[in-house]
C-alpha positions as CSV (number, residue, x, y, z in Angstrom):
1,X,7.0,-33.3,-37.7
2,X,5.9,-30.7,-40.2
3,X,3.2,-28.2,-39.3
4,X,0.1,-28.2,-41.5
5,X,-0.9,-24.7,-40.5
6,X,-0.2,-21.3,-42.0
7,X,3.1,-21.0,-40.1
8,X,5.3,-24.0,-40.8
9,X,7.9,-22.8,-38.4
10,X,5.4,-23.2,-35.6
11,X,5.8,-27.0,-35.8
12,X,9.4,-26.6,-34.6
13,X,8.6,-24.4,-31.6
14,X,8.4,-27.2,-29.0
15,X,11.6,-28.8,-30.2
16,X,13.4,-25.6,-29.0
17,X,11.5,-25.1,-25.8
18,X,13.6,-24.6,-22.7
19,X,12.8,-25.3,-19.1
20,X,12.0,-22.4,-16.7
21,X,15.1,-21.0,-15.2
22,X,14.0,-18.4,-12.6
23,X,17.6,-17.3,-11.9
24,X,18.1,-16.0,-15.5
25,X,14.5,-15.4,-16.7
26,X,13.7,-12.7,-14.2
27,X,16.7,-10.6,-15.3
28,X,16.1,-11.1,-19.0
29,X,12.5,-9.8,-19.2
30,X,10.7,-6.6,-18.4
31,X,7.3,-8.3,-17.9
32,X,5.9,-11.8,-17.5
33,X,2.5,-12.8,-19.1
34,X,0.9,-16.1,-18.4
35,X,-1.7,-17.0,-21.0
36,X,-4.7,-19.2,-20.1
37,X,-6.3,-22.4,-21.3
38,X,-7.4,-25.4,-19.3
39,X,-3.9,-26.9,-19.6
40,X,-2.6,-24.4,-17.1
41,X,-4.6,-26.2,-14.4
42,X,-2.0,-28.9,-14.5
43,X,1.0,-27.1,-16.0
44,X,1.0,-24.0,-13.7
45,X,0.1,-25.4,-10.3
46,X,0.1,-28.5,-8.4
47,X,-1.7,-28.1,-5.1
48,X,0.7,-28.4,-2.2
49,X,3.8,-28.4,-4.4
50,X,5.5,-25.2,-3.3
51,X,8.9,-25.7,-5.0
52,X,7.8,-26.0,-8.6
53,X,9.6,-23.8,-11.2
54,X,6.4,-21.8,-11.9
55,X,5.9,-20.8,-8.3
56,X,9.5,-19.8,-7.9
57,X,9.4,-17.7,-11.1
58,X,6.2,-16.0,-10.1
59,X,7.4,-15.2,-6.6
60,X,10.8,-13.8,-7.8
61,X,9.2,-11.9,-10.7
62,X,6.5,-10.3,-8.5
63,X,9.1,-9.3,-5.9
64,X,11.0,-7.3,-8.5
65,X,8.1,-4.9,-9.1
66,X,8.1,-5.8,-12.8
67,X,4.7,-6.4,-14.4
68,X,3.4,-9.9,-13.7
69,X,0.3,-10.7,-15.8
70,X,-2.1,-13.6,-16.3
71,X,-5.3,-14.0,-18.2
72,X,-8.2,-16.5,-18.3
73,X,-6.8,-19.6,-16.6
74,X,-3.3,-18.1,-16.5
75,X,-3.9,-17.0,-12.9
76,X,-3.5,-20.6,-12.0
77,X,0.2,-19.7,-11.8
78,X,-0.6,-17.6,-8.7
79,X,-2.4,-20.3,-6.7
80,X,0.7,-21.8,-4.8
81,X,2.8,-18.6,-5.0
82,X,3.8,-17.1,-1.6
83,X,5.0,-13.8,-0.3
84,X,8.3,-13.8,1.7
85,X,6.2,-13.9,4.9
86,X,4.5,-17.2,3.7
87,X,1.1,-15.7,3.0
88,X,-0.5,-16.3,-0.4
89,X,0.8,-13.9,-3.0
90,X,-2.8,-12.9,-4.0
91,X,-4.1,-12.3,-0.4
92,X,-5.6,-8.8,-0.2
93,X,-4.9,-8.1,-3.9
94,X,-7.5,-7.1,-6.5
95,X,-7.5,-9.9,-9.1
96,X,-9.7,-11.7,-11.6
97,X,-9.6,-14.9,-13.6
98,X,-11.9,-17.4,-15.4
99,X,-15.1,-17.3,-13.4
100,X,-17.1,-20.1,-11.9
101,X,-20.0,-19.2,-14.2
102,X,-17.7,-19.4,-17.2
103,X,-16.4,-22.8,-16.1
104,X,-19.9,-24.1,-15.9
105,X,-20.8,-22.6,-19.3
106,X,-17.9,-24.4,-21.0
107,X,-18.8,-27.7,-19.3
108,X,-15.5,-27.9,-17.3
109,X,-16.6,-27.2,-13.8
110,X,-16.5,-30.8,-12.6
111,X,-13.3,-31.5,-14.4
112,X,-10.9,-29.1,-12.8
113,X,-9.9,-29.3,-9.1
114,X,-10.9,-25.6,-8.6
115,X,-11.5,-22.5,-10.6
116,X,-9.4,-19.4,-10.6
117,X,-12.3,-17.4,-9.1
118,X,-13.1,-19.8,-6.2
119,X,-9.5,-20.6,-5.3
120,X,-8.3,-16.9,-5.3
121,X,-11.2,-16.2,-2.9
122,X,-10.1,-19.0,-0.7
123,X,-6.6,-17.4,-0.7
124,X,-8.0,-14.1,0.5
125,X,-7.9,-12.2,-2.8
126,X,-10.5,-9.5,-3.7
127,X,-11.9,-11.1,-6.9
128,X,-13.6,-9.0,-9.5
129,X,-16.0,-10.9,-11.7
130,X,-17.8,-9.5,-14.7
131,X,-20.6,-11.1,-16.7
132,X,-19.4,-14.3,-18.4
133,X,-17.3,-13.8,-21.5
134,X,-17.1,-10.0,-21.2
135,X,-13.8,-8.1,-20.9
136,X,-12.6,-7.6,-17.3
137,X,-9.0,-6.8,-16.3
138,X,-7.5,-5.7,-13.0
139,X,-4.3,-4.1,-11.9
140,X,-3.1,-4.1,-8.4
141,X,0.5,-2.7,-8.2
142,X,2.5,-4.9,-10.6
143,X,0.0,-7.8,-10.6
144,X,-2.3,-7.6,-13.7
145,X,-5.0,-10.2,-14.3
146,X,-7.7,-10.7,-16.9
147,X,-10.9,-12.7,-16.5
148,X,-11.2,-14.6,-19.9
149,X,-10.1,-14.6,-23.5
150,X,-12.2,-11.5,-24.1
151,X,-10.0,-9.7,-21.5
152,X,-6.7,-10.4,-23.3
153,X,-6.5,-7.0,-25.0
154,X,-7.4,-5.0,-21.8
155,X,-4.9,-7.1,-19.8
156,X,-2.1,-6.5,-22.4
157,X,-2.9,-2.8,-22.4
158,X,-2.5,-2.7,-18.6
159,X,0.9,-4.4,-19.0
160,X,2.0,-1.8,-21.6
161,X,0.8,1.0,-19.2
162,X,2.7,-0.6,-16.3
163,X,5.9,-0.7,-18.5
164,X,5.5,3.1,-18.9
């Protein structure tokens, strides 16, 4: 299928997509950045499914000390991730993600099983929330999170800083 956009080659991108392979991916990259969007609610986490490829990749990548970043709904990739001791990966960490107020503002609050903000609080994270749709990014060790699309640049800058 041909793309009708400005970048015709973009139409072929999904044809060449590869499944997540944590065994090789971790070694191949210096940082991992999960973008957001409501699709991540289904794509990045399935409540109670601990052996999905995203969880495994997040857990392995975090344990290396390499920058692990997520922005907007991207932190959904953290929801089922665990530390080696079985505790939630985000427990006690300073994080952010799309806020409850932002979810209400875009009319999606009743359509998602939970929001990044509320679920990270349930998991014991220290959640930073700025005014809706203003930039807010957090770094706690090698975990870097951004609240919303307006936080993308600040989140990316923290990744660059973490890479040294």
